[in-house]
C-alpha positions as CSV (number, residue, x, y, z in Angstrom):
1,M,5.7,37.6,-66.6
2,S,6.5,41.4,-66.8
3,K,8.3,43.1,-64.1
4,K,4.7,44.6,-63.4
5,E,3.0,41.4,-62.5
6,S,6.2,40.1,-60.5
7,K,5.8,43.3,-58.3
8,N,1.8,42.4,-57.5
9,L,2.7,39.2,-56.7
10,K,5.6,40.8,-53.9
11,E,2.9,42.7,-52.9
12,L,0.4,39.6,-52.0
13,S,0.1,38.2,-48.2
14,S,-0.3,34.6,-48.7
15,F,-3.2,34.3,-48.1
16,E,-4.3,36.1,-51.3
17,L,-1.1,34.0,-52.4
18,Q,-2.8,30.8,-51.6
19,K,-6.0,31.5,-53.7
20,E,-5.0,32.3,-56.2
21,L,-2.7,29.7,-56.5
22,S,-5.9,27.4,-56.2
23,N,-7.7,28.9,-58.5
24,E,-5.1,28.8,-61.5
25,K,-4.8,24.8,-60.0
26,Q,-8.3,24.1,-60.4
27,K,-8.8,26.1,-63.7
28,L,-6.3,24.1,-64.5
29,V,-7.7,20.8,-63.6
30,D,-10.5,21.8,-66.1
31,L,-8.4,22.7,-68.7
32,K,-6.7,19.1,-69.3
33,F,-9.5,17.5,-68.7
34,D,-11.9,20.1,-71.8
35,L,-8.3,19.2,-73.5
36,S,-9.0,15.2,-73.4
37,A,-12.8,15.8,-73.9
38,G,-11.3,17.9,-77.6
39,K,-13.7,21.3,-76.1
40,V,-10.1,22.9,-75.6
41,K,-9.2,25.2,-79.1
42,N,-6.7,27.2,-77.4
43,I,-4.0,24.6,-76.6
44,K,-1.8,27.3,-75.5
45,E,-3.0,28.0,-72.3
46,V,-2.5,24.8,-71.0
47,K,1.1,25.9,-70.9
48,K,0.2,29.4,-69.9
49,T,-1.6,28.1,-66.1
50,K,1.4,26.0,-65.5
51,K,3.5,28.6,-65.6
52,R,1.1,30.9,-63.7
53,V,1.1,28.4,-61.3
54,A,5.0,28.0,-60.9
55,Q,4.6,32.0,-60.0
56,L,2.6,31.2,-57.5
57,L,4.8,28.6,-56.3
58,T,7.7,30.6,-56.1
59,A,6.9,34.2,-54.8
60,L,4.8,31.7,-52.1
61,N,8.5,29.8,-51.2
62,A,10.2,33.5,-51.2
63,Q,7.9,35.2,-49.6
64,E,7.7,32.1,-46.5
65,K,11.6,32.3,-46.4
């Protein structure tokens, strides 16, 4: 994640982070389902989505403290 993206996460409200997290988790479920069905050509997308979920959780936890 670039510094610009991390600043953007810090500026988001808790509600917006929750919404983004929900979207990314749903995307991850869809990717895993498509992967098992053989529809996903870019396997790296799963790794990128997992990383984005972790970044959102980190930003959300930092805001709560």
